[in-house]
C-alpha positions as CSV (number, residue, x, y, z in Angstrom):
1,X,17.2,-14.0,-1.5
2,X,15.1,-11.9,0.5
3,X,12.9,-13.5,3.2
4,X,9.8,-13.5,2.1
5,X,10.4,-15.3,-0.9
6,X,12.5,-18.1,1.2
7,X,8.9,-18.2,3.2
8,X,7.2,-19.1,0.5
9,X,9.6,-20.5,-2.5
10,X,11.4,-23.2,-0.5
11,X,12.6,-24.7,-4.1
12,X,14.3,-21.9,-4.9
13,X,15.9,-21.6,-1.7
14,X,17.4,-25.4,-1.6
15,X,17.9,-24.1,-5.8
16,X,20.0,-21.6,-4.7
17,X,22.1,-23.3,-2.1
18,X,22.6,-26.6,-5.0
19,X,23.7,-23.9,-7.4
20,X,21.1,-24.3,-10.4
21,X,17.5,-23.7,-11.1
22,X,13.7,-24.8,-10.5
23,X,12.0,-26.4,-13.9
24,X,8.4,-27.3,-13.5
25,X,8.0,-27.6,-10.1
26,X,11.7,-29.6,-10.0
27,X,15.4,-29.1,-9.2
28,X,17.7,-32.3,-10.4
29,X,20.7,-32.2,-8.3
30,X,23.2,-31.4,-10.6
31,X,26.1,-34.1,-10.9
32,X,28.6,-32.8,-9.9
33,X,27.5,-32.9,-6.6
34,X,25.3,-36.2,-6.6
35,X,22.6,-37.0,-7.9
36,X,18.5,-37.4,-7.7
37,X,15.8,-34.2,-7.1
38,X,13.8,-32.5,-5.0
39,X,10.0,-31.8,-6.7
40,X,7.2,-29.1,-4.7
41,X,3.5,-29.0,-4.7
42,X,0.8,-26.7,-3.5
43,X,-2.1,-28.7,-3.8
44,X,-4.3,-25.8,-2.6
45,X,-3.8,-23.0,-0.1
46,X,-3.8,-24.9,3.1
47,X,-1.0,-27.1,2.2
48,X,2.9,-27.7,0.7
49,X,4.8,-31.0,-0.5
50,X,8.0,-31.4,-0.6
51,X,9.3,-34.6,-2.7
52,X,13.3,-35.2,-1.3
53,X,15.0,-38.3,-3.6
54,X,18.7,-37.4,-3.9
55,X,21.9,-38.1,-2.8
56,X,24.6,-35.9,-2.4
57,X,28.0,-36.1,-3.0
58,X,29.3,-34.3,-0.5
59,X,27.0,-32.2,2.7
60,X,26.0,-28.9,2.0
61,X,25.7,-26.5,5.2
62,X,21.8,-26.4,5.7
63,X,20.7,-22.4,6.6
64,X,17.4,-21.6,8.6
65,X,14.8,-21.6,5.9
66,X,11.3,-20.5,7.7
67,X,12.6,-18.9,11.4
68,X,14.8,-15.9,10.7
69,X,11.9,-13.0,11.8
70,X,9.6,-14.6,14.3
71,X,8.0,-11.6,16.1
72,X,7.5,-10.0,12.3
73,X,3.5,-10.2,13.0
74,X,2.9,-10.9,9.2
75,X,5.1,-13.8,9.5
76,X,2.4,-16.6,10.3
77,X,4.7,-19.9,10.1
78,X,3.2,-20.8,13.7
79,X,0.1,-21.5,11.8
80,X,1.5,-24.7,10.0
81,X,1.9,-28.4,10.6
82,X,4.6,-30.4,9.1
83,X,4.6,-33.9,8.6
84,X,7.9,-35.5,7.8
85,X,7.5,-38.8,6.2
86,X,11.0,-40.7,6.5
87,X,12.2,-42.9,4.6
88,X,9.2,-43.1,2.6
89,X,10.4,-42.8,-0.7
90,X,13.0,-45.4,-0.7
91,X,13.1,-48.6,-2.1
92,X,12.4,-51.9,-1.1
93,X,16.3,-52.1,0.7
94,X,14.4,-49.7,3.5
95,X,12.4,-52.5,5.2
96,X,8.8,-50.7,6.7
97,X,10.3,-51.1,10.0
98,X,13.1,-48.3,9.5
99,X,9.9,-46.1,7.7
100,X,8.2,-43.4,10.0
101,X,6.8,-40.0,10.3
102,X,7.5,-37.2,12.6
103,X,5.0,-34.3,13.3
104,X,5.9,-31.2,15.0
105,X,3.7,-28.4,15.8
106,X,4.6,-24.5,15.6
107,X,7.9,-25.2,13.6
108,X,9.2,-27.8,16.2
109,X,12.7,-28.9,14.4
110,X,12.3,-26.9,11.4
111,X,16.3,-26.6,11.1
112,X,16.4,-30.1,10.3
113,X,19.0,-30.5,8.2
114,X,17.9,-31.7,4.9
115,X,20.9,-32.1,2.2
116,X,23.0,-34.5,4.0
117,X,25.6,-36.2,2.1
118,X,23.9,-39.4,2.6
119,X,20.6,-38.5,0.9
120,X,17.1,-38.1,2.0
121,X,14.1,-39.6,0.6
122,X,11.3,-38.1,2.2
123,X,7.9,-36.2,2.2
124,X,7.4,-33.2,3.8
125,X,3.6,-32.2,3.9
126,X,2.6,-28.7,5.5
127,X,-1.1,-28.0,6.7
128,X,-2.6,-25.2,8.2
129,X,-3.8,-26.3,11.1
130,X,-6.7,-24.3,11.0
131,X,-7.6,-26.2,7.6
132,X,-7.8,-29.2,9.6
133,X,-9.5,-27.6,13.0
134,X,-12.2,-27.1,10.9
135,X,-12.2,-30.8,9.0
136,X,-12.2,-32.5,12.5
137,X,-14.3,-30.7,15.0
138,X,-14.6,-33.8,17.5
139,X,-11.0,-33.5,19.0
140,X,-11.7,-33.4,22.7
141,X,-11.4,-36.9,23.3
142,X,-7.9,-36.7,22.7
143,X,-5.0,-34.9,24.3
144,X,-3.0,-35.7,21.5
145,X,-4.6,-35.0,18.8
146,X,-6.3,-31.5,20.4
147,X,-2.9,-29.9,21.5
148,X,-1.8,-30.7,17.3
149,X,-4.5,-29.1,16.1
150,X,-4.9,-26.0,18.2
151,X,-1.0,-26.2,17.8
152,X,-0.6,-23.0,20.3
153,X,2.7,-25.1,22.1
154,X,5.7,-26.3,20.1
155,X,5.6,-30.4,20.0
156,X,7.0,-33.0,18.3
157,X,5.8,-36.9,18.0
158,X,6.7,-39.6,16.3
159,X,5.1,-43.0,14.5
160,X,5.8,-46.0,12.5
161,X,4.9,-45.3,9.0
162,X,2.0,-48.4,8.4
163,X,1.6,-50.1,5.7
164,X,-2.1,-48.6,4.4
165,X,-0.2,-45.5,5.2
166,X,2.8,-46.4,2.5
167,X,0.7,-47.3,-0.3
168,X,-1.1,-43.9,0.0
169,X,2.7,-42.0,0.0
170,X,3.5,-44.3,-3.2
171,X,-0.1,-42.8,-5.3
172,X,1.2,-39.6,-4.0
173,X,4.9,-39.6,-5.4
174,X,3.7,-41.7,-8.0
175,X,0.3,-39.3,-9.0
176,X,-0.2,-39.9,-12.7
177,X,-3.5,-37.6,-12.9
178,X,-4.1,-35.3,-15.3
179,X,-3.0,-32.1,-15.3
180,X,-6.5,-30.7,-14.4
181,X,-7.1,-33.4,-11.4
182,X,-3.8,-33.5,-10.3
183,X,-4.4,-30.9,-7.4
184,X,-8.0,-32.8,-6.4
185,X,-6.3,-35.8,-6.4
186,X,-3.7,-34.8,-4.0
187,X,-5.6,-33.4,-1.5
188,X,-7.6,-35.7,-1.3
189,X,-4.6,-38.6,-0.7
190,X,-2.8,-36.2,1.4
191,X,-6.3,-35.8,3.6
192,X,-6.4,-38.9,3.4
193,X,-3.1,-39.7,4.5
194,X,-3.0,-37.1,7.2
195,X,-6.4,-38.7,8.7
196,X,-4.7,-42.1,9.1
197,X,-1.8,-41.2,10.8
198,X,-4.3,-38.6,13.5
199,X,-6.2,-42.0,13.8
200,X,-3.5,-43.7,15.3
201,X,-2.1,-41.1,17.2
202,X,-5.4,-40.2,18.6
203,X,-5.6,-44.5,20.1
204,X,-2.3,-43.5,22.0
205,X,-2.7,-44.0,26.3
206,X,-4.2,-40.7,27.2
207,X,-2.2,-38.4,29.2
208,X,-1.5,-34.8,29.3
209,X,0.5,-33.0,27.0
210,X,3.7,-31.1,27.7
211,X,5.2,-28.4,25.2
212,X,9.5,-29.6,24.1
213,X,12.3,-27.3,23.8
214,X,14.6,-28.5,21.0
215,X,17.5,-28.8,23.4
216,X,15.2,-31.2,25.3
217,X,14.3,-33.2,22.0
218,X,18.0,-33.2,21.0
219,X,18.0,-35.1,24.6
220,X,15.1,-37.4,23.9
221,X,16.8,-38.7,20.2
222,X,20.0,-38.9,21.9
223,X,18.8,-41.5,23.8
224,X,17.4,-42.7,21.5
225,X,20.0,-43.3,19.2
226,X,22.4,-44.4,22.7
227,X,20.1,-47.3,23.0
228,X,19.6,-48.0,19.2
229,X,23.5,-48.4,19.3
230,X,23.5,-50.8,22.1
231,X,20.8,-53.0,21.2
232,X,22.6,-55.8,22.7
233,X,22.6,-54.1,26.5
234,X,19.4,-53.1,28.3
235,X,19.0,-49.8,29.0
236,X,19.5,-48.1,32.3
237,X,17.3,-45.2,32.8
238,X,19.6,-43.6,35.8
239,X,22.1,-43.3,33.2
240,X,20.2,-42.5,30.2
241,X,18.8,-39.8,32.3
242,X,22.2,-38.5,33.4
243,X,23.7,-38.2,29.8
244,X,20.4,-36.6,29.1
245,X,21.3,-33.7,31.9
246,X,17.0,-34.1,33.0
247,X,15.9,-35.8,36.0
248,X,14.5,-39.6,35.2
249,X,10.4,-38.9,35.3
250,X,11.2,-36.1,33.1
251,X,13.3,-38.0,30.1
252,X,10.1,-41.1,30.5
253,X,7.5,-38.4,30.2
254,X,8.6,-36.9,28.0
255,X,10.2,-40.3,25.4
256,X,6.9,-41.2,26.1
257,X,5.3,-38.7,24.5
258,X,7.6,-38.1,21.4
259,X,7.5,-42.3,20.8
260,X,4.3,-43.5,22.6
261,X,5.8,-45.8,24.4
262,X,7.9,-46.3,27.6
263,X,12.3,-46.4,27.0
264,X,12.3,-50.5,27.8
265,X,9.5,-51.1,25.3
266,X,10.7,-48.9,22.7
267,X,14.4,-51.1,23.2
268,X,12.5,-53.9,22.9
269,X,10.4,-53.8,19.9
270,X,13.4,-52.0,18.5
271,X,15.9,-54.8,19.2
272,X,13.4,-57.3,18.3
273,X,13.0,-55.6,15.0
274,X,16.8,-55.8,14.5
275,X,16.9,-59.7,15.1
276,X,14.2,-59.8,12.1
277,X,16.5,-58.1,10.0
278,X,19.5,-60.2,11.0
279,X,17.7,-63.4,10.2
280,X,16.4,-61.5,6.9
281,X,20.0,-61.6,5.9
282,X,21.5,-64.7,6.9
283,X,23.4,-63.1,9.7
284,X,23.6,-66.7,11.5
285,X,21.0,-69.4,13.1
286,X,18.2,-67.9,15.7
287,X,20.6,-68.7,18.4
288,X,23.4,-66.8,17.2
289,X,20.9,-64.2,16.3
290,X,19.6,-64.2,20.0
291,X,22.9,-64.1,21.8
292,X,24.3,-61.1,19.6
293,X,21.6,-59.2,20.5
294,X,21.9,-59.3,24.6
295,X,19.1,-62.1,24.6
296,X,20.9,-65.4,27.1
297,X,16.9,-67.6,27.7
298,X,16.5,-68.7,23.8
299,X,13.0,-69.3,25.0
300,X,12.7,-65.8,26.6
301,X,13.8,-64.3,23.0
302,X,11.4,-66.4,21.0
303,X,8.2,-65.4,22.9
304,X,9.8,-61.8,22.9
305,X,10.0,-62.2,19.1
306,X,6.1,-63.9,18.8
307,X,4.8,-61.1,20.3
308,X,6.3,-58.4,17.8
309,X,6.3,-60.0,14.8
310,X,3.5,-61.7,15.1
311,X,5.9,-65.5,14.2
312,X,8.0,-67.1,16.2
313,X,11.7,-66.9,14.4
314,X,12.2,-69.8,13.5
315,X,8.6,-70.2,11.3
316,X,10.0,-66.3,9.9
317,X,13.5,-68.1,9.4
318,X,11.6,-70.5,7.0
319,X,9.4,-67.9,5.2
320,X,12.8,-65.7,4.3
321,X,14.0,-69.2,2.7
322,X,10.8,-69.1,0.6
């Protein structure tokens, strides 16, 4: 398949990788390779949607979709912003706390390996940054918002998916509009979804926004993954920075920029979210959960839990029993 077709027809690209065809804007995963589908939509010339809802029996090596000849003056990938809504199409077993969106400018991390063996339940939206600039002329109050809309530096941000955002995503996925109104409906829903997301991002504390390389981004996510794997052990910044091969100040700066919070606050939030999940699944008593996650003072655990979840662990446990 030539490069030009791959740029403008990602469904055909994925179909070729899977050894199948595109029918009515959708790829059905061949039975011998897994189950599910990949679907595409282009409501207008400024935005494109890709729905990934599948599970594969074996990983299929992903080949770079867009960045083959970035020096080609006709190659305009950098005009587009990428919004990756992760796990937003998963069933009820994936809680809202585990659903998030990644926002990248200049196609940072566009080489993401989509076809993983453990499956995918994501919605990808690409939007022309010029389209958003015309719709949002008042951007100066937020450095993050301005940096995203101008799309002139490699940036990457992550944010949790709110209940309101998930409701809009459900409407987009389940679109039952007559064919004549479908594109209008999708355009309106995507505009609202992105607007809500940008509103959250614009509320982050004002800070200088720094460009991020693919290598540094990988290191920051490595730090995040290390913390999540050891939620019973508080993070030590010096050790994390050494593992990421960067200074402590750079790590703290980039981590806060990507995730919108400090390393310790992010760790504490994820630890309490894990505690809530353990209580919901009947792991054990409140003290069992607290101790399992490294809390030695249960009163402290209760205070942090209430501040994060909105109720004490005891009340939360009783609510799960109802």
